[in-house]
KEKE-932524 format. One line per field, with one value per residue (C-alpha): x, y, z. Coordinates in steps of 0.5 Angstrom, whole numbers, plus 500, padded with zeros to 3 digits. Layout:
% residues N
px (X;...)
py (Y;...)
pz (Z;...)
END
This chain:
% residues 505
px (524;529;532;534;536;541;543;551;551;556;555;551;557;562;561;563;570;574;571;572;579;580;576;578;585;586;581;585;591;587;583;589;593;586;584;591;594;588;583;588;584;588;590;594;598;599;591;590;596;593;586;589;592;586;582;587;587;579;582;585;578;574;569;565;566;563;567;570;569;576;575;568;571;576;571;567;573;576;569;568;576;576;569;566;572;577;571;570;577;577;571;573;580;577;573;567;566;561;565;567;560;557;563;561;554;556;561;555;551;557;558;550;551;557;556;551;544;546;553;552;547;553;559;558;557;562;567;565;565;572;575;571;574;581;581;578;584;589;585;582;577;574;567;563;566;564;557;557;560;555;549;553;554;546;545;550;547;540;542;546;540;536;542;542;535;535;541;537;531;535;538;531;528;534;533;526;528;533;528;523;528;530;522;521;527;525;518;520;525;519;514;519;521;513;512;518;515;508;510;514;508;504;509;509;502;502;507;503;496;500;503;496;493;498;499;494;492;494;502;502;499;505;510;507;507;515;514;518;512;518;519;512;511;506;500;493;487;480;477;472;474;470;472;468;468;465;461;463;468;471;465;463;470;472;469;473;479;485;483;475;477;481;476;470;474;476;469;467;472;470;463;466;472;468;463;469;472;466;464;471;474;480;482;487;488;485;487;484;477;477;477;479;477;478;473;474;467;462;456;461;462;455;453;459;456;449;452;456;450;446;451;451;444;444;449;445;439;443;446;439;436;441;441;448;450;449;454;453;458;458;460;463;464;467;470;475;482;488;495;497;504;509;509;514;521;526;524;516;513;506;502;496;493;493;488;482;477;481;480;473;471;474;470;464;465;466;460;455;455;452;447;445;445;449;452;453;456;458;454;460;459;451;453;456;450;446;440;434;438;433;434;438;437;440;441;446;451;457;465;469;476;482;477;475;469;462;459;452;452;447;444;444;439;438;439;434;427;422;418;424;425;418;418;424;422;416;418;425;422;419;426;429;424;425;433;432;428;433;439;436;435;427;428;421;418;423;422;414;416;421;416;411;415;418;411;411;417;417;419;426;425;431;432;426;424;428;426;428;430;433;436;429;431;438;435;429;435;438;432;430;437;437;430;430;437;437;444;446;444;440;447;450;444;446;453;452;453;448;453;455;462;466;471;473;475)
py (412;410;416;415;408;411;417;419;424;422;428;425;419;425;428;421;421;423;419;413;414;415;409;404;405;405;399;394;395;394;388;385;385;383;378;375;375;375;370;367;367;367;374;377;383;384;384;389;394;394;395;401;404;404;407;412;414;416;423;425;425;431;433;439;438;434;427;426;419;416;418;415;409;408;409;404;399;400;399;392;390;392;389;383;381;382;379;373;371;372;368;362;362;362;356;360;361;365;371;372;370;376;380;378;380;387;388;387;392;397;396;397;404;406;404;406;401;400;398;394;390;387;389;386;379;380;381;376;371;373;372;365;363;365;361;355;355;355;350;345;340;346;344;345;352;354;352;355;362;362;362;367;371;371;373;379;381;381;385;390;391;393;398;401;402;405;409;411;413;417;421;422;425;429;432;433;437;441;442;444;449;452;453;456;460;462;463;468;471;472;475;480;482;482;486;491;492;493;498;502;501;504;510;511;511;516;521;520;522;528;530;530;534;540;539;538;531;531;533;527;522;525;523;516;516;517;524;530;536;541;540;541;545;550;549;552;549;551;550;553;557;557;562;561;566;568;574;578;573;578;579;572;570;576;573;566;564;562;554;556;560;554;549;553;554;547;545;550;548;541;543;547;542;536;538;540;534;529;533;532;538;540;545;549;553;556;563;566;564;563;557;557;550;548;544;541;544;549;543;540;547;549;542;543;550;547;542;547;551;545;543;550;551;544;547;554;551;548;554;558;553;554;562;562;567;564;563;567;566;568;563;566;561;563;559;560;559;559;558;552;552;552;559;562;561;555;557;556;553;553;549;554;557;564;568;572;567;567;574;574;569;572;579;575;572;579;582;577;581;587;583;579;573;566;563;568;565;567;565;561;556;556;554;547;545;539;540;540;543;549;554;559;566;572;577;583;585;587;589;587;591;588;585;588;583;584;579;576;574;569;566;559;558;550;549;554;552;550;556;560;556;556;564;565;560;563;570;568;570;577;578;578;582;587;587;588;594;596;596;599;605;604;605;607;601;597;599;598;590;590;592;588;582;584;584;576;575;570;572;569;563;565;572;576;582;580;577;571;575;582;582;586;591;592;594;598;602;603;605;610;613;614;617;622;624;632;633;631;624;624;627;620;616;618;616;610;604;599;595;595;597;594;599;596;589)
pz (500;494;494;501;500;495;498;498;503;509;513;518;519;518;525;528;525;530;535;531;530;537;540;534;534;542;542;537;542;548;546;543;550;554;550;548;555;560;556;552;546;539;537;531;533;525;524;530;528;521;524;529;523;519;524;526;519;519;523;516;513;513;518;515;508;502;501;495;491;493;500;500;497;502;508;506;504;511;514;511;512;520;521;517;514;521;526;521;521;529;530;526;529;536;534;534;541;545;546;538;536;540;537;530;531;534;528;524;528;527;519;518;522;518;511;506;506;498;500;506;503;498;502;508;505;500;506;510;505;503;510;510;504;506;513;509;504;510;515;510;513;518;515;522;524;517;518;525;522;517;522;526;520;518;525;524;517;519;525;521;516;522;524;517;517;524;522;515;519;524;518;515;522;522;515;517;523;520;514;519;523;517;514;521;521;514;516;522;518;512;518;521;514;512;519;517;510;513;518;512;508;513;515;507;507;513;510;503;506;510;504;500;505;505;497;492;490;483;485;490;484;479;485;485;478;478;475;478;479;479;472;470;464;463;459;457;459;459;466;471;476;483;489;495;501;508;509;515;517;522;525;526;529;533;540;538;541;536;538;537;530;528;529;526;520;519;520;515;510;510;508;502;500;500;495;490;490;490;483;480;482;486;491;488;495;501;502;509;509;501;498;490;486;479;475;468;466;468;470;475;478;479;482;487;489;490;494;498;499;501;506;509;510;514;518;519;521;527;529;528;533;538;537;534;528;522;516;510;504;496;490;484;478;471;465;460;458;464;464;469;472;477;480;486;487;490;497;495;489;488;482;480;475;472;467;466;468;475;475;473;478;484;482;482;488;491;488;491;497;492;489;496;492;494;487;481;474;467;461;459;465;463;456;460;463;461;457;462;467;471;476;473;471;468;473;470;464;467;465;471;473;469;463;457;456;457;461;462;469;472;478;480;485;485;492;495;498;494;494;492;486;484;484;481;475;474;474;470;463;466;470;463;460;465;465;457;458;463;459;454;458;460;467;469;465;468;475;474;473;478;483;481;482;489;491;490;493;499;506;508;513;518;517;520;516;510;503;499;493;494;487;485;491;487;481;483;487;480;477;482;482;474;474;480;480;478;478;471;471;464;461;464;461;454;455;458;454;457;461;469;470;476;477;484;486)
END
């Protein structure tokens, strides 16, 4: 309130400057004529002319910009001269009659409205006193008129205080209304900007999700971090590589329409890719019906393969119940040093990995058909498994095309039914013994061990006349080929180095 009392902002009053100039100048001339000639009151054309000039000068004061100190002082002085001082002289000169009493009260109201509160409180009485002293100096002995003047001035002064209070209240209300409008406009502007920002953010997120779907997530993370993926420098990394492919895909989908084929593949890929991502891996690419995944270690890759097979088993159980063909796939996993970089051209660039481990994983996936197994991995992958991990067994010693290394291959069967896991766990040592004899060229003894284990294999749950472990049939066939071949097989045995060589992909 104190700040409002000493407010020096004249913006609210400045709006009335043109009206004050017009009415004040014209009013002094008009009232001079009416009061002088019609009512016979005492008038002074000099005072009226001075008042008209003073009020007319208000038109020169700025209406839309801040008043200077001199302009403010001039307005306050002019208001005090033309209202309390001038009207006091006229009130006394006309014998304090009723008309001029009402006029001086009106002057007090006007001065309260036009002047600032802290100025009005002293400027009105000062101007009135000066005018009274001037009159009494020229008209000594007018004590009764002076007393009546003082009474009238008290009424005018009180009403002026009321008027300046009303004006101050109007200014406060006006400022509050303006502030409320500004706040409302700002809130509306902020809301519009917030909605625009939200829409832009949602559009950006939508585009980012679309890009993430079509591009590997790590590239999106690089872009979000402000990096340029196209400048990525090739690095050597030790990764586990997974290949997963559908068996007999053409036969499964040859009766499907393009839309049905797309729906089928999308459902299948969802089952295969979610376990990869959930186990800390990344989908490198999808090629036809094949999925390629990258993992930081073998344990994560093996767990992802188990989860993938479990998802597929649930799906196949539903397919079995409705009499539809079931999906079979093979998973190959290898670990090793690979080079990761951007490969391609300006028109099409792909972030991927190349190296021996990629080649081996691809070969293993294709050889799962030969073994009739579901998940085959290399020994480097097995070394990453956590202590106490079970449900894996040695199945072969090979050399794949494009590699000179001899690789020990293992089957992962942690996803298979309990009775199958139990059988393979119980016969794991016996299988390893049989394989050792086999690779030492003891085919007859190895064949007897393979046949003994075959008799204990549980039947397949979903496929009639099939077994849950066909690896034994694979090795029995190999043993029989070595034993019964009469066309030089024994000469080949002498040359055989005790490792299976995969000449084809």
